[in-house]
C-alpha positions, -999 to 999 in steps of 0.1 A, spaced: -474 710 272 -452 679 278 -465 649 260 -475 620 283 -454 589 281 -469 556 268 -463 539 302 -481 567 320 -509 566 295 -514 529 300 -515 533 338 -541 561 333 -562 538 312 -560 510 337 -570 533 365 -599 547 346 -612 513 336 -610 500 372 -628 531 385 -655 532 359 -662 495 356 -694 488 375 -699 451 369 -720 429 346 -757 427 341 -782 411 317 -797 438 295 -824 437 268 -809 436 234 -832 463 220 -815 488 243 -781 481 228 -767 504 201 -736 501 179 -728 536 166 -707 542 135 -713 507 121 -733 513 90 -720 484 69 -735 449 68 -716 422 86 -711 385 81 -728 365 108 -730 331 91 -702 315 111 -717 325 145 -752 315 134 -739 280 127 -723 278 161 -754 291 179 -776 266 161 -753 237 168 -750 246 205 -787 255 207 -777 285 226 -755 316 224 -735 313 257 -741 350 263 -733 345 300 -698 332 292 -674 361 303 -656 360 270 -689 367 252 -697 397 273 -700 430 255 -684 462 268 -708 491 268 -710 527 280 -739 538 303 -748 573 315 -743 576 353 -778 588 359 -794 561 338 -773 535 356 -783 548 390 -820 548 380 -818 512 368 -802 501 401 -829 519 421 -857 503 400 -841 468 406 -838 476 444 -801 465 444 -768 480 453 -740 486 428 -719 458 444 -745 433 434 -733 436 398 -699 422 407 -712 387 416 -732 358 402 -759 351 390 -761 381 367 -788 406 376 -814 417 350 -812 454 348 -841 473 332 -836 507 316 -863 531 306 -876 530 270 -858 561 259 -825 549 272 -800 532 248 -767 516 257 -736 525 236 -717 493 229 -680 492 220 -680 458 205 -701 427 199 -724 436 171 -717 404 152 -728 383 182 -760 403 187 -770 402 150 -763 364 148 -784 358 180 -813 378 166 -814 358 134 -811 324 151 -832 327 183 -856 354 172 -877 367 201 -861 343 226 -827 360 224 -839 392 240 -811 397 266 -773 398 267 -747 401 295 -730 435 293 -699 447 311 -708 482 322 -685 513 321 -697 547 330 -696 574 303 -674 599 321 -641 584 308 -619 608 288 -624 608 250 -588 595 246 -595 566 270 -628 557 253 -610 556 219 -582 535 234 -607 510 248 -626 508 215 -594 503 195 -581 477 220 -612 457 216 -609 457 179 -576 439 182 -595 407 191 -607 405 155 -572 410 140 -570 443 121 -568 441 83 -542 461 63 -569 486 57 -577 489 94 -541 497 101 -538 523 73 -570 541 82 -564 541 119 -528 552 118 -532 579 91 -563 591 110 -543 594 143 -516 611 123 -541 638 116 -547 631 79 -583 620 82 -591 627 118 -579 643 150 -542 639 156 -535 616 186 -498 606 189 -504 582 217 -529 561 198 -508 564 166 -479 548 185 -502 521 199 -513 511 164 -478 513 150 -466 490 178 -493 465 171 -485 466 134 -448 459 142 -458 427 159 -479 415 130 -468 391 104 -459 397 67 -436 427 76 -466 450 77 -447 478 95 -418 477 70 -442 479 41 -462 507 57 -430 527 63 -419 522 27 -453 536 16 -449 566 39 -415 573 25 -430 574 -10 -449 607 -8 -464 605 -42 -481 571 -36 -490 580 0 -509 611 -11 -529 591 -36 -540 565 -10 -547 593 15 -570 608 -10 -592 577 -7 -596 579 31 -627 599 24 -643 565 14 -632 542 42 -651 512 29 -627 509 0 -599 499 23 -614 465 31 -594 454 1 -562 474 9 -529 454 7 -496 463 23 -478 432 13 -470 441 -22 -461 478 -17 -423 472 -20 -427 456 -54 -450 484 -66 -427 512 -55 -396 495 -68 -410 493 -104 -408 531 -107 -440 535 -127 -460 560 -105 -479 578 -133 -503 550 -143 -508 539 -106 -516 575 -95 -540 579 -124 -557 546 -115 -561 557 -78 -573 592 -88 -598 576 -112 -613 556 -83 -619 588 -64 -633 606 -94 -657 577 -102 -672 575 -67 -676 612 -64 -695 613 -97 -717 584 -87 -725 599 -53 -731 635 -61 -725 641 -98 -693 661 -96 -660 650 -111 -634 660 -85 -600 644 -80 -589 655 -45 -603 654 -10 -600 692 -8 -622 697 -38 -648 672 -24 -648 690 9 -655 723 -8 -687 708 -22 -701 708 13 -711 684 41 -737 666 20 -710 655 -6 -687 644 22 -715 624 39 -724 606 7 -688 595 2 -678 587 38 -709 566 45 -707 542 15 -707 508 32 -686 477 24 -716 458 9 -721 486 -16 -684 486 -26 -683 448 -30 -714 447 -52 -706 475 -76 -668 472 -80 -657 458 -113 -692 459 -127 -704 478 -158 -742 484 -157 -738 509 -185 -728 482 -210 -737 449 -193 -774 440 -190 -769 414 -163 -751 439 -141 -777 466 -149 -806 444 -139 -790 431 -107 -777 464 -95 -810 482 -103 -829 459 -79 -803 462 -52 -801 500 -54 -838 505 -57 -845 483 -26 -820 502 -5 -797 472 -2 -769 493 -17 -763 530 -10 -786 526 20 -774 560 34 -790 578 5 -826 587 0 -848 570 -26 -843 599 -51 -805 601 -44 -802 563 -50 -821 566 -83 -798 594 -94 -767 574 -82 -778 544 -103 -783 565 -134 -748 581 -130 -733 546 -124 -747 535 -157 -734 566 -175 -700 562 -159 -697 526 -171 -706 528 -207 -669 522 -216 -653 508 -185 -661 490 -152 -662 507 -118 -627 508 -103 -620 502 -66 -590 493 -44 -598 456 -50 -597 460 -88 -565 481 -84 -546 454 -65 -559 428 -90 -549 449 -120 -516 460 -104 -500 427 -113 -507 432 -150 -494 468 -148 -462 457 -131 -456 430 -158 -461 457 -185 -437 480 -167 -411 453 -165 -413 447 -203 -409 484 -209 -378 484 -187 -361 460 -210 -361 487 -237 -340 511 -217 -311 513 -193 -323 508 -157 -321 540 -137 -336 537 -102 -341 574 -98 -361 579 -131 -396 567 -137 -405 546 -167 -427 574 -182 -399 600 -178 -374 577 -194 -397 570 -223 -405 607 -228 -367 613 -233 -364 585 -258 -395 589 -279 -384 620 -298 -354 602 -311 -373 572 -325 -370 565 -362 -396 579 -387 -402 608 -364 -413 639 -383 -419 674 -371 -456 679 -360 -465 644 -369 -468 612 -348 -467 576 -359 -497 556 -346 -507 519 -349 -542 517 -364 -543 478 -367 -522 448 -363 -491 454 -384 -505 487 -399 -493 522 -390 -502 557 -400 -494 593 -392 -515 620 -375 -507 657 -373 -502 670 -337 -481 693 -316 -451 682 -296 -471 677 -264 -496 654 -282 -468 635 -299 -452 625 -266 -486 617 -251 -498 595 -280 -465 577 -282 -464 570 -245 -499 556 -246 -490 533 -275 -459 520 -257 -480 511 -227 -507 495 -248 -481 474 -267 -467 463 -233 -501 453 -220 -508 432 -251 -477 412 -243 -488 404 -207 
């Protein structure tokens, strides 16, 4: 089948929007639903505005919320209000009443609604909604939803998750929407498209980040800006191990299994995938970098948050209890890693890599670990089946080990020495 051109696609979208847009109406807030938005959102800024203005300006066209309504529910509401469809295209806005079992699927505006609920309590019980019928094609609905998100300014993580999803890595392949997001990225600042392309050309790094797409909330801290520096340093091994460890850690916390790839996690079943995919941003932000297994303050705070359901809210009480216990076990020697801690720690890693580079001839095609492996066996004091190790400041000893352990121990010591110099 011939692929539709982007121009034809946009014309199709416009025609569908015009055909299915039925006008605007005032609808009770308790009928509005925001599917696939499990994470907490920051409403503080809007709350301040609403309090200062003593109103939410919900009738202002720019504050309207686009929503999908079933055709039969829409027709029933019109009939109950004794008005024609054309009445929704004029002012003042008509109050439409839907039956109790009817919910309206909103494509945007959750932040506005949540802020209004907090500020005005029971008085903020209605909002003006721009109504679209629900018979739009799935591709068109996705386009509308993505287009509305552009108002917020996509983060680097939004770009990565959306594009890789539409490329078929973590969702259904949709070339048209992939190109739309790539085009939007090309117009963004900070050379985002160039950095994204550099990452895509580095298959080793790309695979490691793709692995984490099973936990979308991690990507709120994703950064494209420093990708070129990270790739240029040629130290993939520690970076890949760090990213792999993030995945292993969250798998263990959520369902008790130590798996290192998406494929392994998927083989554990739908329950394991659900527990990972639905971790929200609030949970990630509160547990990353903490060590409840060895820090009493972290332990007490996180115990209260997990027990109350503030964190891991998608899990049952028993599942949250088990997750907290595993979180403590996992952090007896190190804190919980995440993409935020990765990008924070990455700068130290790159400094250590740069210092190791000074010990060898620079070869762009060869990674630091590969180069070190080649040189370690020729170092002085090397003896067969023995390895020199540093046991204290200025004090060294020997351990008996095979050739594989020799190179591994020596490499670790080189990296540790480099980190101490940072």
